[in-house]
Every structure is written in C-alpha cells, then in structure tokens.
mmJSON file of the N, C-alpha and C atoms, coordinates in Angstrom:
{"data_MODEL":{"atom_site":{
"group_PDB":["ATOM","ATOM","ATOM","ATOM","ATOM","ATOM","ATOM","ATOM","ATOM","ATOM","ATOM","ATOM","ATOM","ATOM","ATOM","ATOM","ATOM","ATOM","ATOM","ATOM","ATOM","ATOM","ATOM","ATOM","ATOM","ATOM","ATOM","ATOM","ATOM","ATOM","ATOM","ATOM","ATOM","ATOM","ATOM","ATOM","ATOM","ATOM","ATOM","ATOM","ATOM","ATOM","ATOM","ATOM","ATOM","ATOM","ATOM","ATOM","ATOM","ATOM","ATOM","ATOM","ATOM","ATOM","ATOM","ATOM","ATOM","ATOM","ATOM","ATOM","ATOM","ATOM","ATOM","ATOM","ATOM","ATOM","ATOM","ATOM","ATOM","ATOM","ATOM","ATOM","ATOM","ATOM","ATOM","ATOM","ATOM","ATOM","ATOM","ATOM","ATOM","ATOM","ATOM","ATOM","ATOM","ATOM","ATOM","ATOM","ATOM","ATOM","ATOM","ATOM","ATOM","ATOM","ATOM","ATOM","ATOM","ATOM","ATOM","ATOM","ATOM","ATOM","ATOM","ATOM","ATOM","ATOM","ATOM","ATOM","ATOM","ATOM","ATOM","ATOM","ATOM","ATOM","ATOM","ATOM","ATOM","ATOM","ATOM","ATOM","ATOM","ATOM","ATOM","ATOM","ATOM","ATOM","ATOM","ATOM","ATOM","ATOM","ATOM","ATOM","ATOM","ATOM","ATOM","ATOM","ATOM","ATOM","ATOM","ATOM","ATOM","ATOM","ATOM","ATOM","ATOM","ATOM","ATOM","ATOM","ATOM","ATOM","ATOM","ATOM","ATOM","ATOM","ATOM","ATOM","ATOM","ATOM","ATOM","ATOM","ATOM","ATOM","ATOM","ATOM","ATOM","ATOM","ATOM","ATOM","ATOM","ATOM","ATOM","ATOM","ATOM","ATOM","ATOM","ATOM","ATOM"],
"id":[1,2,3,4,5,6,7,8,9,10,11,12,13,14,15,16,17,18,19,20,21,22,23,24,25,26,27,28,29,30,31,32,33,34,35,36,37,38,39,40,41,42,43,44,45,46,47,48,49,50,51,52,53,54,55,56,57,58,59,60,61,62,63,64,65,66,67,68,69,70,71,72,73,74,75,76,77,78,79,80,81,82,83,84,85,86,87,88,89,90,91,92,93,94,95,96,97,98,99,100,101,102,103,104,105,106,107,108,109,110,111,112,113,114,115,116,117,118,119,120,121,122,123,124,125,126,127,128,129,130,131,132,133,134,135,136,137,138,139,140,141,142,143,144,145,146,147,148,149,150,151,152,153,154,155,156,157,158,159,160,161,162,163,164,165,166,167,168,169,170,171,172,173,174,175,176,177],
"type_symbol":["N","C","C","N","C","C","N","C","C","N","C","C","N","C","C","N","C","C","N","C","C","N","C","C","N","C","C","N","C","C","N","C","C","N","C","C","N","C","C","N","C","C","N","C","C","N","C","C","N","C","C","N","C","C","N","C","C","N","C","C","N","C","C","N","C","C","N","C","C","N","C","C","N","C","C","N","C","C","N","C","C","N","C","C","N","C","C","N","C","C","N","C","C","N","C","C","N","C","C","N","C","C","N","C","C","N","C","C","N","C","C","N","C","C","N","C","C","N","C","C","N","C","C","N","C","C","N","C","C","N","C","C","N","C","C","N","C","C","N","C","C","N","C","C","N","C","C","N","C","C","N","C","C","N","C","C","N","C","C","N","C","C","N","C","C","N","C","C","N","C","C","N","C","C","N","C","C"],
"label_atom_id":["N","CA","C","N","CA","C","N","CA","C","N","CA","C","N","CA","C","N","CA","C","N","CA","C","N","CA","C","N","CA","C","N","CA","C","N","CA","C","N","CA","C","N","CA","C","N","CA","C","N","CA","C","N","CA","C","N","CA","C","N","CA","C","N","CA","C","N","CA","C","N","CA","C","N","CA","C","N","CA","C","N","CA","C","N","CA","C","N","CA","C","N","CA","C","N","CA","C","N","CA","C","N","CA","C","N","CA","C","N","CA","C","N","CA","C","N","CA","C","N","CA","C","N","CA","C","N","CA","C","N","CA","C","N","CA","C","N","CA","C","N","CA","C","N","CA","C","N","CA","C","N","CA","C","N","CA","C","N","CA","C","N","CA","C","N","CA","C","N","CA","C","N","CA","C","N","CA","C","N","CA","C","N","CA","C","N","CA","C","N","CA","C","N","CA","C","N","CA","C","N","CA","C","N","CA","C"],
"label_alt_id":[null,null,null,null,null,null,null,null,null,null,null,null,null,null,null,null,null,null,null,null,null,null,null,null,null,null,null,null,null,null,null,null,null,null,null,null,null,null,null,null,null,null,null,null,null,null,null,null,null,null,null,null,null,null,null,null,null,null,null,null,null,null,null,null,null,null,null,null,null,null,null,null,null,null,null,null,null,null,null,null,null,null,null,null,null,null,null,null,null,null,null,null,null,null,null,null,null,null,null,null,null,null,null,null,null,null,null,null,null,null,null,null,null,null,null,null,null,null,null,null,null,null,null,null,null,null,null,null,null,null,null,null,null,null,null,null,null,null,null,null,null,null,null,null,null,null,null,null,null,null,null,null,null,null,null,null,null,null,null,null,null,null,null,null,null,null,null,null,null,null,null,null,null,null,null,null,null],
"label_comp_id":["MET","MET","MET","ARG","ARG","ARG","TRP","TRP","TRP","GLU","GLU","GLU","PRO","PRO","PRO","VAL","VAL","VAL","ASP","ASP","ASP","GLU","GLU","GLU","VAL","VAL","VAL","ARG","ARG","ARG","ASN","ASN","ASN","VAL","VAL","VAL","ARG","ARG","ARG","ILE","ILE","ILE","VAL","VAL","VAL","GLY","GLY","GLY","ASP","ASP","ASP","VAL","VAL","VAL","SER","SER","SER","SER","SER","SER","VAL","VAL","VAL","GLU","GLU","GLU","VAL","VAL","VAL","PHE","PHE","PHE","VAL","VAL","VAL","ASN","ASN","ASN","ASP","ASP","ASP","GLY","GLY","GLY","ALA","ALA","ALA","LEU","LEU","LEU","VAL","VAL","VAL","PHE","PHE","PHE","SER","SER","SER","THR","THR","THR","ARG","ARG","ARG","ILE","ILE","ILE","TYR","TYR","TYR","PRO","PRO","PRO","GLU","GLU","GLU","ALA","ALA","ALA","TYR","TYR","TYR","GLY","GLY","GLY","VAL","VAL","VAL","THR","THR","THR","VAL","VAL","VAL","ASP","ASP","ASP","ALA","ALA","ALA","SER","SER","SER","GLY","GLY","GLY","ALA","ALA","ALA","SER","SER","SER","VAL","VAL","VAL","THR","THR","THR","TYR","TYR","TYR","HIS","HIS","HIS","THR","THR","THR","LEU","LEU","LEU","ASP","ASP","ASP","ILE","ILE","ILE"],
"label_asym_id":["A","A","A","A","A","A","A","A","A","A","A","A","A","A","A","A","A","A","A","A","A","A","A","A","A","A","A","A","A","A","A","A","A","A","A","A","A","A","A","A","A","A","A","A","A","A","A","A","A","A","A","A","A","A","A","A","A","A","A","A","A","A","A","A","A","A","A","A","A","A","A","A","A","A","A","A","A","A","A","A","A","A","A","A","A","A","A","A","A","A","A","A","A","A","A","A","A","A","A","A","A","A","A","A","A","A","A","A","A","A","A","A","A","A","A","A","A","A","A","A","A","A","A","A","A","A","A","A","A","A","A","A","A","A","A","A","A","A","A","A","A","A","A","A","A","A","A","A","A","A","A","A","A","A","A","A","A","A","A","A","A","A","A","A","A","A","A","A","A","A","A","A","A","A","A","A","A"],
"label_entity_id":["1","1","1","1","1","1","1","1","1","1","1","1","1","1","1","1","1","1","1","1","1","1","1","1","1","1","1","1","1","1","1","1","1","1","1","1","1","1","1","1","1","1","1","1","1","1","1","1","1","1","1","1","1","1","1","1","1","1","1","1","1","1","1","1","1","1","1","1","1","1","1","1","1","1","1","1","1","1","1","1","1","1","1","1","1","1","1","1","1","1","1","1","1","1","1","1","1","1","1","1","1","1","1","1","1","1","1","1","1","1","1","1","1","1","1","1","1","1","1","1","1","1","1","1","1","1","1","1","1","1","1","1","1","1","1","1","1","1","1","1","1","1","1","1","1","1","1","1","1","1","1","1","1","1","1","1","1","1","1","1","1","1","1","1","1","1","1","1","1","1","1","1","1","1","1","1","1"],
"label_seq_id":[1,1,1,2,2,2,3,3,3,4,4,4,5,5,5,6,6,6,7,7,7,8,8,8,9,9,9,10,10,10,11,11,11,12,12,12,13,13,13,14,14,14,15,15,15,16,16,16,17,17,17,18,18,18,19,19,19,20,20,20,21,21,21,22,22,22,23,23,23,24,24,24,25,25,25,26,26,26,27,27,27,28,28,28,29,29,29,30,30,30,31,31,31,32,32,32,33,33,33,34,34,34,35,35,35,36,36,36,37,37,37,38,38,38,39,39,39,40,40,40,41,41,41,42,42,42,43,43,43,44,44,44,45,45,45,46,46,46,47,47,47,48,48,48,49,49,49,50,50,50,51,51,51,52,52,52,53,53,53,54,54,54,55,55,55,56,56,56,57,57,57,58,58,58,59,59,59],
"pdbx_PDB_ins_code":[null,null,null,null,null,null,null,null,null,null,null,null,null,null,null,null,null,null,null,null,null,null,null,null,null,null,null,null,null,null,null,null,null,null,null,null,null,null,null,null,null,null,null,null,null,null,null,null,null,null,null,null,null,null,null,null,null,null,null,null,null,null,null,null,null,null,null,null,null,null,null,null,null,null,null,null,null,null,null,null,null,null,null,null,null,null,null,null,null,null,null,null,null,null,null,null,null,null,null,null,null,null,null,null,null,null,null,null,null,null,null,null,null,null,null,null,null,null,null,null,null,null,null,null,null,null,null,null,null,null,null,null,null,null,null,null,null,null,null,null,null,null,null,null,null,null,null,null,null,null,null,null,null,null,null,null,null,null,null,null,null,null,null,null,null,null,null,null,null,null,null,null,null,null,null,null,null],
"Cartn_x":[0.847,0.0,0.895,0.563,1.284,0.347,0.89,0.05,0.811,0.137,0.714,-0.394,-0.183,-1.236,-1.406,-2.652,-2.976,-4.112,-4.125,-5.188,-6.509,-6.435,-7.639,-7.316,-8.18,-8.036,-9.018,-8.475,-9.303,-9.574,-8.556,-8.735,-7.679,-7.989,-7.069,-7.132,-5.983,-5.911,-5.044,-5.564,-4.844,-4.577,-3.303,-2.901,-2.238,-2.704,-2.131,-2.004,-1.107,-1.003,-0.825,-0.275,-0.238,0.674,1.622,2.516,2.845,2.195,2.483,1.221,1.256,0.159,0.777,0.276,0.698,-0.535,-0.439,-1.541,-1.088,-1.858,-1.561,-2.648,-2.265,-3.208,-3.044,-4.172,-4.176,-3.285,-3.564,-2.843,-1.345,-0.939,0.472,1.229,0.56,1.255,1.853,1.167,1.681,1.571,2.604,2.606,3.084,2.352,2.731,2.848,3.922,4.128,4.475,4.009,4.359,4.29,4.977,4.927,4.068,3.278,2.439,2.595,2.383,2.448,1.238,0.067,-1.164,-1.23,-1.927,-2.18,-3.3,-4.203,-5.299,-5.431,-5.908,-6.035,-7.463,-7.613,-8.912,-8.758,-9.763,-9.706,-10.951,-10.755,-11.862,-11.46,-12.427,-12.195,-13.3,-12.915,-13.876,-13.696,-14.635,-14.538,-15.898,-16.217,-17.521,-17.77,-18.872,-19.246,-18.52,-17.731,-16.976,-17.412,-17.138,-17.403,-16.177,-16.361,-15.247,-15.503,-14.489,-14.563,-13.405,-13.689,-12.666,-12.378,-11.103,-10.695,-9.732,-9.826,-8.886,-8.063,-6.849,-5.959,-5.53,-5.932,-5.55,-4.46,-3.332,-2.202,-1.997],
"Cartn_y":[-1.165,0.0,1.231,2.155,3.439,4.521,5.456,6.469,7.78,8.87,10.211,11.169,11.967,12.891,14.047,14.394,15.555,16.319,17.618,18.44,18.249,18.111,17.978,17.146,16.211,15.45,16.029,16.699,17.303,16.327,15.525,14.533,13.454,12.295,11.157,10.576,10.382,9.755,8.511,7.376,6.111,5.654,5.406,4.959,3.595,2.63,1.299,0.609,-0.347,-1.227,-2.645,-3.54,-4.943,-5.213,-4.328,-4.613,-3.404,-2.273,-1.126,-0.328,0.354,1.24,2.515,3.658,4.944,5.697,6.294,7.041,8.489,9.418,10.842,11.509,12.17,12.836,14.343,15.045,16.513,16.992,16.477,16.88,16.629,15.566,15.193,15.744,16.399,16.876,15.695,14.548,13.291,12.233,11.399,10.331,9.044,7.973,6.646,5.74,4.98,4.048,2.677,1.637,0.275,-0.644,-1.76,-2.813,-3.939,-4.543,-5.663,-6.789,-8.007,-9.169,-10.05,-9.676,-10.396,-11.771,-12.676,-13.995,-13.926,-12.966,-12.749,-11.245,-10.878,-9.466,-8.992,-7.725,-7.112,-5.886,-5.049,-3.817,-3.708,-3.418,-3.085,-1.872,-1.032,0.149,0.228,0.366,0.544,1.956,2.843,4.246,4.699,4.265,4.569,6.074,6.513,7.922,8.791,8.182,8.962,8.596,9.484,9.235,8.594,7.507,6.809,6.789,7.197,7.185,6.357,5.367,4.542,5.078,5.11,5.466,4.377,3.965,3.01,3.693,3.236,3.763,2.6,2.633,1.608,2.171,1.486,1.953,1.003],
"Cartn_z":[0.0,0.0,0.0,-0.847,-0.88,-0.394,0.355,0.984,1.034,0.713,0.783,1.197,2.243,2.674,1.689,1.406,0.58,1.244,1.07,1.648,0.912,-0.42,-1.231,-2.471,-2.805,-4.037,-5.054,-6.077,-7.113,-8.254,-8.594,-9.647,-9.526,-10.077,-10.119,-11.527,-12.14,-13.463,-13.325,-13.782,-13.717,-15.144,-15.45,-16.772,-16.604,-17.382,-17.258,-18.59,-18.649,-19.8,-19.274,-20.066,-19.653,-18.464,-18.155,-17.031,-16.156,-16.348,-15.494,-15.208,-14.066,-13.667,-13.121,-13.566,-13.035,-12.562,-11.398,-10.801,-10.647,-11.241,-11.16,-10.33,-9.253,-8.354,-8.522,-8.612,-8.733,-9.875,-11.075,-12.294,-12.216,-11.516,-11.454,-10.263,-9.312,-8.112,-7.344,-7.38,-6.827,-7.91,-8.038,-9.038,-8.382,-8.606,-8.119,-9.338,-9.417,-10.528,-9.981,-10.668,-10.271,-11.468,-11.377,-12.388,-11.848,-12.717,-12.318,-13.342,-12.884,-13.757,-13.452,-13.986,-13.647,-14.301,-13.634,-14.218,-15.248,-15.078,-16.022,-16.246,-17.423,-17.758,-17.58,-17.203,-17.024,-16.148,-16.144,-15.368,-14.51,-13.237,-12.347,-11.528,-11.236,-10.416,-9.382,-8.123,-7.039,-6.506,-6.824,-6.425,-5.916,-4.72,-4.127,-4.075,-4.667,-4.64,-5.657,-6.555,-7.531,-8.944,-9.869,-11.278,-11.903,-12.657,-13.305,-14.804,-15.571,-17.028,-17.564,-18.418,-19.041,-20.444,-20.815,-22.163,-22.631,-23.872,-24.422,-25.5,-25.67,-26.68,-27.568,-28.799,-29.758,-30.657,-30.671,-31.487,-32.634],
"occupancy":[1.0,1.0,1.0,1.0,1.0,1.0,1.0,1.0,1.0,1.0,1.0,1.0,1.0,1.0,1.0,1.0,1.0,1.0,1.0,1.0,1.0,1.0,1.0,1.0,1.0,1.0,1.0,1.0,1.0,1.0,1.0,1.0,1.0,1.0,1.0,1.0,1.0,1.0,1.0,1.0,1.0,1.0,1.0,1.0,1.0,1.0,1.0,1.0,1.0,1.0,1.0,1.0,1.0,1.0,1.0,1.0,1.0,1.0,1.0,1.0,1.0,1.0,1.0,1.0,1.0,1.0,1.0,1.0,1.0,1.0,1.0,1.0,1.0,1.0,1.0,1.0,1.0,1.0,1.0,1.0,1.0,1.0,1.0,1.0,1.0,1.0,1.0,1.0,1.0,1.0,1.0,1.0,1.0,1.0,1.0,1.0,1.0,1.0,1.0,1.0,1.0,1.0,1.0,1.0,1.0,1.0,1.0,1.0,1.0,1.0,1.0,1.0,1.0,1.0,1.0,1.0,1.0,1.0,1.0,1.0,1.0,1.0,1.0,1.0,1.0,1.0,1.0,1.0,1.0,1.0,1.0,1.0,1.0,1.0,1.0,1.0,1.0,1.0,1.0,1.0,1.0,1.0,1.0,1.0,1.0,1.0,1.0,1.0,1.0,1.0,1.0,1.0,1.0,1.0,1.0,1.0,1.0,1.0,1.0,1.0,1.0,1.0,1.0,1.0,1.0,1.0,1.0,1.0,1.0,1.0,1.0,1.0,1.0,1.0,1.0,1.0,1.0],
"B_iso_or_equiv":[0.0,0.0,0.0,0.0,0.0,0.0,0.0,0.0,0.0,0.0,0.0,0.0,0.0,0.0,0.0,0.0,0.0,0.0,0.0,0.0,0.0,0.0,0.0,0.0,0.0,0.0,0.0,0.0,0.0,0.0,0.0,0.0,0.0,0.0,0.0,0.0,0.0,0.0,0.0,0.0,0.0,0.0,0.0,0.0,0.0,0.0,0.0,0.0,0.0,0.0,0.0,0.0,0.0,0.0,0.0,0.0,0.0,0.0,0.0,0.0,0.0,0.0,0.0,0.0,0.0,0.0,0.0,0.0,0.0,0.0,0.0,0.0,0.0,0.0,0.0,0.0,0.0,0.0,0.0,0.0,0.0,0.0,0.0,0.0,0.0,0.0,0.0,0.0,0.0,0.0,0.0,0.0,0.0,0.0,0.0,0.0,0.0,0.0,0.0,0.0,0.0,0.0,0.0,0.0,0.0,0.0,0.0,0.0,0.0,0.0,0.0,0.0,0.0,0.0,0.0,0.0,0.0,0.0,0.0,0.0,0.0,0.0,0.0,0.0,0.0,0.0,0.0,0.0,0.0,0.0,0.0,0.0,0.0,0.0,0.0,0.0,0.0,0.0,0.0,0.0,0.0,0.0,0.0,0.0,0.0,0.0,0.0,0.0,0.0,0.0,0.0,0.0,0.0,0.0,0.0,0.0,0.0,0.0,0.0,0.0,0.0,0.0,0.0,0.0,0.0,0.0,0.0,0.0,0.0,0.0,0.0,0.0,0.0,0.0,0.0,0.0,0.0],
"pdbx_formal_charge":[null,null,null,null,null,null,null,null,null,null,null,null,null,null,null,null,null,null,null,null,null,null,null,null,null,null,null,null,null,null,null,null,null,null,null,null,null,null,null,null,null,null,null,null,null,null,null,null,null,null,null,null,null,null,null,null,null,null,null,null,null,null,null,null,null,null,null,null,null,null,null,null,null,null,null,null,null,null,null,null,null,null,null,null,null,null,null,null,null,null,null,null,null,null,null,null,null,null,null,null,null,null,null,null,null,null,null,null,null,null,null,null,null,null,null,null,null,null,null,null,null,null,null,null,null,null,null,null,null,null,null,null,null,null,null,null,null,null,null,null,null,null,null,null,null,null,null,null,null,null,null,null,null,null,null,null,null,null,null,null,null,null,null,null,null,null,null,null,null,null,null,null,null,null,null,null,null],
"auth_seq_id":[1,1,1,2,2,2,3,3,3,4,4,4,5,5,5,6,6,6,7,7,7,8,8,8,9,9,9,10,10,10,11,11,11,12,12,12,13,13,13,14,14,14,15,15,15,16,16,16,17,17,17,18,18,18,19,19,19,20,20,20,21,21,21,22,22,22,23,23,23,24,24,24,25,25,25,26,26,26,27,27,27,28,28,28,29,29,29,30,30,30,31,31,31,32,32,32,33,33,33,34,34,34,35,35,35,36,36,36,37,37,37,38,38,38,39,39,39,40,40,40,41,41,41,42,42,42,43,43,43,44,44,44,45,45,45,46,46,46,47,47,47,48,48,48,49,49,49,50,50,50,51,51,51,52,52,52,53,53,53,54,54,54,55,55,55,56,56,56,57,57,57,58,58,58,59,59,59],
"auth_comp_id":["MET","MET","MET","ARG","ARG","ARG","TRP","TRP","TRP","GLU","GLU","GLU","PRO","PRO","PRO","VAL","VAL","VAL","ASP","ASP","ASP","GLU","GLU","GLU","VAL","VAL","VAL","ARG","ARG","ARG","ASN","ASN","ASN","VAL","VAL","VAL","ARG","ARG","ARG","ILE","ILE","ILE","VAL","VAL","VAL","GLY","GLY","GLY","ASP","ASP","ASP","VAL","VAL","VAL","SER","SER","SER","SER","SER","SER","VAL","VAL","VAL","GLU","GLU","GLU","VAL","VAL","VAL","PHE","PHE","PHE","VAL","VAL","VAL","ASN","ASN","ASN","ASP","ASP","ASP","GLY","GLY","GLY","ALA","ALA","ALA","LEU","LEU","LEU","VAL","VAL","VAL","PHE","PHE","PHE","SER","SER","SER","THR","THR","THR","ARG","ARG","ARG","ILE","ILE","ILE","TYR","TYR","TYR","PRO","PRO","PRO","GLU","GLU","GLU","ALA","ALA","ALA","TYR","TYR","TYR","GLY","GLY","GLY","VAL","VAL","VAL","THR","THR","THR","VAL","VAL","VAL","ASP","ASP","ASP","ALA","ALA","ALA","SER","SER","SER","GLY","GLY","GLY","ALA","ALA","ALA","SER","SER","SER","VAL","VAL","VAL","THR","THR","THR","TYR","TYR","TYR","HIS","HIS","HIS","THR","THR","THR","LEU","LEU","LEU","ASP","ASP","ASP","ILE","ILE","ILE"],
"auth_asym_id":["A","A","A","A","A","A","A","A","A","A","A","A","A","A","A","A","A","A","A","A","A","A","A","A","A","A","A","A","A","A","A","A","A","A","A","A","A","A","A","A","A","A","A","A","A","A","A","A","A","A","A","A","A","A","A","A","A","A","A","A","A","A","A","A","A","A","A","A","A","A","A","A","A","A","A","A","A","A","A","A","A","A","A","A","A","A","A","A","A","A","A","A","A","A","A","A","A","A","A","A","A","A","A","A","A","A","A","A","A","A","A","A","A","A","A","A","A","A","A","A","A","A","A","A","A","A","A","A","A","A","A","A","A","A","A","A","A","A","A","A","A","A","A","A","A","A","A","A","A","A","A","A","A","A","A","A","A","A","A","A","A","A","A","A","A","A","A","A","A","A","A","A","A","A","A","A","A"],
"auth_atom_id":["N","CA","C","N","CA","C","N","CA","C","N","CA","C","N","CA","C","N","CA","C","N","CA","C","N","CA","C","N","CA","C","N","CA","C","N","CA","C","N","CA","C","N","CA","C","N","CA","C","N","CA","C","N","CA","C","N","CA","C","N","CA","C","N","CA","C","N","CA","C","N","CA","C","N","CA","C","N","CA","C","N","CA","C","N","CA","C","N","CA","C","N","CA","C","N","CA","C","N","CA","C","N","CA","C","N","CA","C","N","CA","C","N","CA","C","N","CA","C","N","CA","C","N","CA","C","N","CA","C","N","CA","C","N","CA","C","N","CA","C","N","CA","C","N","CA","C","N","CA","C","N","CA","C","N","CA","C","N","CA","C","N","CA","C","N","CA","C","N","CA","C","N","CA","C","N","CA","C","N","CA","C","N","CA","C","N","CA","C","N","CA","C","N","CA","C","N","CA","C","N","CA","C","N","CA","C"],
"pdbx_PDB_model_num":[1,1,1,1,1,1,1,1,1,1,1,1,1,1,1,1,1,1,1,1,1,1,1,1,1,1,1,1,1,1,1,1,1,1,1,1,1,1,1,1,1,1,1,1,1,1,1,1,1,1,1,1,1,1,1,1,1,1,1,1,1,1,1,1,1,1,1,1,1,1,1,1,1,1,1,1,1,1,1,1,1,1,1,1,1,1,1,1,1,1,1,1,1,1,1,1,1,1,1,1,1,1,1,1,1,1,1,1,1,1,1,1,1,1,1,1,1,1,1,1,1,1,1,1,1,1,1,1,1,1,1,1,1,1,1,1,1,1,1,1,1,1,1,1,1,1,1,1,1,1,1,1,1,1,1,1,1,1,1,1,1,1,1,1,1,1,1,1,1,1,1,1,1,1,1,1,1]
}}}
C-alpha cells in the first residue's frame, strides 16, 4: 500500500497497460508508478461515490 497525505483530491488519473500502472493525483502533483504481472487481464475500479470514465488507446 502506498500512501501520501494531501489536503484535497481534485482529480485522479490512472494509466495502465499490460505490465504497469501509473496514478496521477491533482494533475500530477503526486505520481505513483508500479509494475504488475497479472495472471489474467482485465480492469476493475472501485470508487464509491466517484465518477469513473474509461478510455482506451488503440495503437
């Protein structure tokens, strides 16, 4: 678990691909990055009381 205190969370952007996840808080004021190696692929987001929008990028 990673944790950093903030006075206010205005927005959170999560960018991921098959082996990495980056989380940008408040337009990049805080950034968390990690590598993952899942056994199965898929995306789920649990954000109680928040609006979640998915975007895909096809290259």
